[in-house]
N, C-alpha and C positions, 0 to 999 in steps of 0.2 A: 450596494453590498458594501456591507463590511470589510474594509482592507485594513490589516492592523501588520505591525511585524512580525517574524515567529518566535516564539520563546517555547524554550526547550520544561520542562514540570516535570516535576515528580509524583509519582501515587500512592494516597495516601488510604488505608485502608476505608476510612468513609465518603472517601471520593465518587457520585457518580461515577459506573462505568458501566459501556453496555458493548459489547465484543461479537464480532460478526468473525467466524471464518470465510474468508472469500477463497469458492473452489465452483470445482462442475463436478459433473460423476465420474467420468471417464480418464484414461489414459493421460499421459504427458502429454500437450500439444505442442505441434513446433511453434518455434519462435523464431518468428521474422523481425529485424529488428526497426523498428519505426512503425509497425503496425498493433494494432489496437488492439488485445482477447477481450469479451464481455460475456459477465454472468448476468443473465433476465431476473435474478432473483441473490440479494443477501441472506435471506430466510432460507431458500434451496440450496444454499453450497454446501460445499462440502472440500474439494482436492485438483483447487486448480492448478497445473503444475507448467509451467513453457522452457522447452527445453533446445539446443542447435547441437545435441548427440553431451560433445563434453560441457556447457556447460547448466546450469537447473535451476530456475526458478521457483521456489514455493512456497510452499507453509503461510499466506497469507493471514494476514489477523488487520482490521480496524477497531479503533473504540474510540467510544469518547467518556475521558475525563474533567473533572472541573480547574477549572483553573485557579492558579493562588494570588494571580496578578489581577486579570484581566475579569470584574464580574456579573458581566451578562453574555461570556458567551463559553463553549466551551472550547477546549483544547483537544482536534478531532488528532488520532497516533495512529499511522498504518507503517506496517514492521511486512520486510520476508526474509527466505534465506535467500545466497543465494551460492552456487557453489559450482567452484571451480577443479576441475579437471583434467585444467589440459597445463603445457609445460610454460603454459607464459603468462602471465600478470593482465587481466583482463580489469578496463574502464568502461562504467556504467549508471548509466539513474533510472529509474521508474516511475512512471508517470498514473495516478490513481485520479479514474475522472469518477463520478457518484454522479447517477439524475434519479430521476421520481418518473413518475405515473402518467407524468404528461411532457417528459424526452429535453424536461430543465436539467441544468446544469445546476445540483446541491453543493456539489465540492470538489475542489479539485488541488490536489497535492504530489507534490516532486519529494521523492524517496534517494535515497545510495546509502555503500557502505561505505565507513570511516577512508575516508580520504578519495571518493570516487572508486579505488581495486578495489578485483576480492586475486588475492596473489594465487601462484599457481600451486592446486595442489589441497586448499583450503575453501572453510563454507563461512562466513560470515553474514552478519545480520545488515540486511538493508530498512534504512527507517528513514521517515518526514513528521512533521506532526505541523498544524497549521490554527489559526483561531477557527471558529464555525458557530451558527447559532445552536443555540440546545436541540437534542434530539435530530439532528439531522439527520440520523441514518438511519432513525426512525422514520423517515424523509425519503429514504433514500432506496429504489429501489428497483436499479441495476448498476454495476461498474462495472469499472473498464479498465484494461492497465497495457500498457505498453513498456517493451525496454529497448533504451536507445543506448549506444557506448560504437567499444573496438572490442570486436573480440572475433 
C-alpha cells in the first residue's frame, strides 16, 4: 500500500472529479460514539444521517480529484456537515472506511471540523483528505463511518 503524507489540494475545472453522496434511504440513525454505520453500496446511497438528538452528522460526500503534486495517485476528499444544537461545544472526528466486494479495505480517511470542534448552536463542515490509487471509488462497494469524540 502506498503511504504518503496528507496534502490538501484545490480542484480545477479540468480536474478528474468523481462524486458520490453517501447515504441510506431511511430517516436519521441513532449515533452511538465509536460504532460504525455502514452503507452496502455507494451507488444506492442517498441520505445517511447520524444523530444523538441534538448533534447531527449528515450530507456525506466523497470525491476523487487529480493531485497537483503527486502524479500517480488521486486525492480522495471526504466531507460532511455537523450541526450542534446543544449549549456547549462538542469535539469530534469522523472516520470513513471503504471496502471492495471481497471485503478488502480500499481506503481509510479521518475528517474533523476546524480545531475538531463544533461550537454551541453552530453547523460546521467536517472534512479530510488522503492520497489514493486512481479509481478507488470505482472499486469501493461499501462505505462505513464512525463518529468519536466528547458530547
